[in-house]
C-alpha positions as CSV (number, residue, x, y, z in Angstrom):
1,X,38.9,-12.7,22.5
2,X,36.1,-11.9,24.9
3,X,36.0,-8.4,22.6
4,X,35.1,-10.6,19.4
5,X,32.7,-13.0,20.5
6,X,30.4,-10.4,22.8
7,X,30.7,-8.3,19.5
8,X,29.5,-11.9,17.4
9,X,27.0,-12.4,19.9
10,X,25.9,-9.4,19.8
11,X,25.7,-9.3,15.6
12,X,23.5,-12.9,16.2
13,X,21.4,-10.3,19.2
14,X,20.5,-7.9,16.0
15,X,20.1,-10.7,13.3
16,X,16.9,-12.3,15.7
17,X,15.5,-9.1,16.6
18,X,15.4,-8.1,12.8
19,X,13.3,-11.7,12.2
20,X,11.2,-10.9,15.3
21,X,10.2,-7.4,13.9
22,X,9.9,-8.9,10.5
23,X,7.3,-11.0,12.1
24,X,5.8,-8.5,14.9
25,X,5.2,-6.0,11.7
26,X,3.3,-8.5,9.8
27,X,0.8,-9.4,12.7
28,X,0.2,-5.3,12.9
29,X,0.2,-4.3,9.1
30,X,-2.6,-7.3,8.5
31,X,-0.3,-8.8,5.5
32,X,1.8,-11.2,5.3
33,X,4.3,-9.4,3.7
34,X,4.3,-6.0,5.3
35,X,7.8,-5.3,3.6
36,X,8.6,-5.8,0.0
37,X,11.1,-4.8,-2.4
38,X,10.5,-2.9,-5.7
39,X,12.0,-4.8,-8.6
40,X,12.5,-3.8,-12.3
41,X,11.9,0.0,-13.1
42,X,7.8,-0.7,-14.1
43,X,7.0,2.0,-11.1
44,X,9.2,4.8,-12.0
45,X,8.7,8.1,-10.9
46,X,6.7,6.8,-7.7
47,X,9.4,3.7,-6.8
48,X,12.7,2.6,-8.5
49,X,14.3,-0.6,-8.3
50,X,15.7,-1.6,-5.4
51,X,13.7,0.7,-2.8
52,X,11.5,-1.3,0.3
53,X,8.6,-1.1,0.8
54,X,5.5,-0.9,3.7
55,X,2.7,-2.4,2.9
56,X,-0.5,-2.7,4.6
57,X,-3.3,-5.6,4.2
58,X,-6.7,-4.0,2.8
59,X,-10.1,-5.2,2.3
60,X,-10.6,-5.7,-1.5
61,X,-13.6,-3.3,-1.7
62,X,-11.4,-0.3,0.1
63,X,-9.1,-0.4,-2.7
64,X,-9.6,2.7,-4.9
65,X,-8.6,3.2,-9.0
66,X,-4.9,4.6,-8.6
67,X,-3.9,3.1,-5.7
68,X,-0.6,1.4,-5.3
69,X,-1.2,-2.4,-4.8
70,X,1.0,-5.5,-4.3
71,X,-0.4,-8.8,-5.8
72,X,1.4,-12.1,-6.6
73,X,2.0,-13.2,-10.2
74,X,3.4,-16.6,-10.2
75,X,5.6,-17.0,-7.1
76,X,6.4,-13.4,-7.9
77,X,5.4,-9.9,-5.8
78,X,4.3,-7.4,-8.5
79,X,3.8,-3.6,-7.9
80,X,1.7,-2.0,-10.1
81,X,-1.2,0.7,-9.8
82,X,-5.3,0.3,-9.9
83,X,-6.6,1.9,-12.9
84,X,-10.0,0.0,-13.2
85,X,-12.0,-2.0,-10.7
86,X,-14.5,-4.7,-11.9
87,X,-16.9,-6.2,-9.4
88,X,-18.3,-10.1,-10.8
89,X,-20.5,-12.3,-8.7
90,X,-19.5,-10.4,-5.3
91,X,-15.9,-10.6,-6.8
92,X,-13.6,-7.3,-7.5
93,X,-10.9,-7.7,-10.6
94,X,-8.3,-5.0,-10.8
95,X,-7.0,-3.5,-14.0
96,X,-3.5,-3.0,-13.0
97,X,-0.2,-0.8,-14.9
98,X,3.2,0.4,-13.6
99,X,3.4,3.9,-13.9
100,X,6.0,3.5,-16.3
101,X,4.6,0.7,-18.4
102,X,3.1,1.8,-21.7
103,X,0.4,-0.8,-21.8
104,X,-1.9,-2.1,-18.3
105,X,-1.0,-5.0,-17.4
106,X,-2.1,-8.4,-19.3
107,X,-5.6,-9.7,-18.0
108,X,-7.2,-8.8,-14.2
109,X,-5.4,-9.6,-10.7
110,X,-8.4,-11.4,-8.6
111,X,-8.6,-10.1,-5.0
112,X,-7.6,-13.2,-3.9
113,X,-3.8,-12.0,-4.8
114,X,-4.0,-9.5,-3.6
115,X,-1.4,-8.9,-0.9
116,X,-1.6,-5.8,0.0
117,X,-2.1,-1.5,-0.3
118,X,1.3,0.0,-0.7
119,X,1.6,2.9,1.5
120,X,5.2,4.0,1.0
121,X,9.2,4.0,0.6
122,X,10.3,3.2,3.9
123,X,14.1,2.5,2.8
124,X,15.2,4.2,-0.8
125,X,16.9,1.9,-3.0
126,X,18.6,-0.2,-0.3
127,X,16.9,-3.1,-1.3
128,X,19.4,-4.6,-3.9
129,X,21.6,-5.1,-1.1
130,X,19.2,-7.7,0.4
131,X,18.2,-8.7,-3.1
132,X,21.9,-9.9,-3.3
133,X,21.7,-11.7,0.1
134,X,17.7,-13.9,-0.1
135,X,18.8,-16.4,-2.0
136,X,21.0,-17.7,0.4
137,X,19.4,-16.7,3.5
138,X,18.7,-19.6,4.5
139,X,21.9,-20.6,4.4
140,X,23.1,-17.2,6.1
141,X,20.6,-18.2,9.4
142,X,21.4,-21.5,9.4
143,X,25.5,-20.2,10.1
144,X,24.7,-17.6,12.3
145,X,22.9,-19.7,14.3
146,X,25.9,-22.8,14.8
147,X,28.2,-19.8,15.1
148,X,26.1,-19.0,18.1
149,X,26.0,-22.6,19.3
150,X,29.7,-22.2,18.9
151,X,30.6,-19.5,21.0
152,X,28.4,-19.9,23.8
153,X,29.7,-23.7,23.9
154,X,33.3,-22.5,23.0
155,X,34.9,-21.8,26.1
156,X,37.0,-19.1,26.5
157,X,40.2,-18.0,28.4
158,X,39.2,-16.8,31.1
159,X,37.0,-19.9,32.1
160,X,39.5,-22.1,31.6
161,X,42.3,-20.3,33.6
162,X,39.3,-20.3,36.7
163,X,39.1,-24.2,35.5
164,X,42.8,-24.3,36.0
165,X,42.9,-22.0,39.2
166,X,40.1,-24.3,40.9
167,X,41.7,-27.6,40.4
168,X,44.8,-26.3,41.5
169,X,43.0,-25.3,44.9
170,X,41.0,-28.7,45.3
171,X,44.9,-30.3,44.5
172,X,46.4,-28.1,48.0
173,X,43.0,-28.3,49.5
174,X,43.2,-32.6,49.6
175,X,47.0,-32.4,50.4
176,X,46.1,-30.5,53.1
177,X,44.5,-33.8,54.6
178,X,46.7,-36.6,53.8
């Protein structure tokens, strides 16, 4: 039981460390989305569905034609290549296209929708696992927190034995004074 308890505590610590790492990497990368999972086949052969990519924050003026960017479009993150840049009233607008798509994306991406520049693949195709559990991430985190609290508060067999031993010693001690 003690080994299981230790393993569960270790698992909880690892998961907390992963979340802390994610928050820390946001600061280092300069973007709120330093790691992203490629969804779909529009960027083949550069990126494949499920690739975990590393993204860094970038000023719009530093982006160039040919850069692969990640941008927000209707509550979704899109990973596509810049094929043209227009500047209007001092604001940058980007024409993008998936490497595997025949046509460019409709419309232009304004600079305020750019999340960052894609640096490369961190973990090829591993993101498929995360895509399965992401809808349940808050449930999983909540269950892990409850499990950790239960483990900490649940008395172990050793502590129960120690308590019983202490109680027996107290009874003997009190009997000695009668």
